[in-house]
Every structure is written in structure tokens, then in C-alpha cells.
C-alpha positions in Angstrom: 16.3 -30.9 11.8 12.6 -30.1 9.8 12.8 -27.9 6.6 11.8 -24.5 7.3 10.3 -21.8 4.9 10.8 -17.9 5.4 8.4 -16.2 3.1 9.7 -12.6 2.7 7.1 -10.0 1.8 7.4 -6.4 1.5 4.8 -4.2 3.1 4.0 -0.5 3.2 2.9 0.0 7.0 5.2 -2.5 8.9 3.0 -1.6 12.0 -0.4 -2.4 10.3 0.8 -5.3 8.8 1.9 -6.8 12.3 -1.1 -5.5 14.0 -2.8 -7.5 11.2 -1.2 -10.9 11.6 -1.1 -10.5 15.6 -4.8 -10.1 15.4 -5.2 -13.5 13.3 -3.4 -15.0 16.3 0.0 -15.3 15.0 2.8 -13.9 17.1 6.1 -12.3 16.5 9.7 -13.4 17.1 11.2 -10.4 18.4 14.8 -12.2 17.9 14.0 -11.5 14.0 12.4 -8.0 14.4 13.4 -4.7 14.1 12.3 -1.2 13.3 12.2 -2.1 9.5 11.2 -6.2 9.4 9.1 -8.6 11.7 8.9 -12.3 12.1 5.6 -13.7 11.9 5.5 -16.9 13.3 2.9 -19.2 11.7 4.1 -22.3 13.0 6.7 -24.6 14.2 8.3 -24.3 10.4 6.4 -21.4 8.8 7.7 -17.8 9.5 6.4 -14.7 7.0 9.2 -11.9 7.3 7.4 -8.6 7.0 9.8 -6.4 5.2 9.5 -2.4 4.8 9.3 -1.8 1.2 13.2 -0.1 1.5 14.4 -3.3 3.7 12.8 -5.4 1.2 14.8 -3.7 -1.9 18.0 -4.7 -0.2 17.4 -8.0 -0.9 16.3 -7.9 -4.9 17.7 -5.9 -7.8 13.9 -6.5 -8.9 11.2 -3.8 -8.8 8.7 -4.6 -5.6 5.3 -6.1 -7.4 2.4 -3.8 -6.0 0.5 -6.7 -4.6 -2.7 -4.5 -4.7 -2.3 -4.1 -8.4 -0.4 -7.4 -9.1 -0.3 -11.4 -8.0 3.0 -12.2 -7.2 1.8 -15.3 -5.1 -0.8 -17.1 -3.7 0.0 -18.3 -0.2 -2.1 -21.4 0.9 -2.2 -22.3 4.7 -3.8 -25.8 5.7 -6.5 -25.7 8.4 -7.8 -28.7 10.8 -11.5 -28.3 9.7 -13.9 -26.4 7.7 -14.7 -24.5 11.2 -11.0 -23.6 11.6 -10.8 -22.1 7.8 -14.2 -20.2 8.4 -12.7 -18.8 12.0 -9.1 -18.0 10.5 -10.9 -16.2 7.2 -13.3 -14.2 9.5 -10.7 -12.8 11.6 -8.8 -11.6 8.4 -11.4 -9.7 7.3 -12.4 -8.5 10.7 -8.6 -7.4 10.8 -8.4 -5.2 8.4 -8.1 -7.7 5.1 -10.5 -8.2 2.3 -11.9 -11.0 0.3 -9.6 -12.1 -2.3 -12.2 -14.6 -3.8 -15.3 -16.9 -3.7 -15.6 -19.5 -1.0 -14.8 -23.1 -2.4 -16.7 -26.3 -1.3 -16.4 -29.1 -2.9 -17.1 -31.5 -0.1 -14.2 -33.0 0.2 -12.3 -29.7 0.1 -13.3 -26.1 1.8 -11.4 -23.2 1.4 -11.6 -19.0 1.7 -9.3 -16.5 0.6 -8.5 -13.2 1.9 -6.2 -10.4 1.3 -3.8 -8.6 3.6 -3.6 -5.0 4.0 -0.6 -4.7 1.3 -2.8 -6.9 -0.9 -1.3 -10.3 -0.8 -3.1 -13.2 -1.1 -4.2 -16.0 1.3 -5.9 -19.0 1.0 -7.1 -20.5 4.0 -8.0 -24.8 3.0 -9.5 -27.7 4.7 -9.4 -31.3 2.8 -10.9 -34.5 4.2 -8.2 -36.7 5.3 -10.0 -39.6 3.9 -10.3 -38.3 0.4 -6.5 -37.7 0.2 -6.1 -41.4 1.5 -8.1 -42.8 -1.4 -6.0 -41.0 -4.0 -2.9 -42.8 -3.0 
């Protein structure tokens, strides 16, 4: 079985966050969702668990970072092409996200970033496969 990752994120408004990710084209897994949690399916092995802040607090004794003021992590997703980077970043901005940085165009690598409604930073990156092969 392939290793999977479940990224757990605190959210202020579960319905807003669910709607945001659905507008990006991601589905929700109802088996792992309820009125305080939503499981966003990014791929067969990548899942984002959106947890209301009180539910998130059940899993930690630490304070919850306010992602609108601090950066707790940057989540990077790969894309199949430069066009797919633009599609996802543009969809995020249209769905209520905000820009998180400048477009990076290094020729062999292209990326854009955005913040979701809670301020979590997401990057979408395409890298030319031939550039990666040349590094070996």
C-alpha cells in the first residue's frame, strides 16, 4: 500500500473552507467528514483534513496558529504543466483565496502561490522533467 499523507488544518468556518476546495475541483470524502471535519481528497494519497478550531484543539495542547498572521507551514502541490499551475492558482483566487507571493518563473520551474480563506499558504509548482533528469 502506498504511503499517504493527511494534512490537518484548523479552519474558522468549515463550510467556507469546504466550498473553497470544492471550487478548486477537489472532492470530499463523506466517510471522514462530519459537522466539525471535512476530508478533502487531493489525490489517491494526499488528503487535507479541515477541522473546526475547537475540533483541531482536541489533537494538541499547543495554541493554534493564526495563519492570517503567522506562517505555520507552506503546502506545495505539483502540477503537470505551467498551464495547470495557472488553472489551479486562478481558481483559488476566483474562489476567495488571495495571492501569497510573486509568480516564480525560472524556465525549468514555474510556480504560483495563494492563501486559502484561513490564510494557509499553498504553492503550485511545475518542474520540467528533463531538468530533473539532468540533475541525476
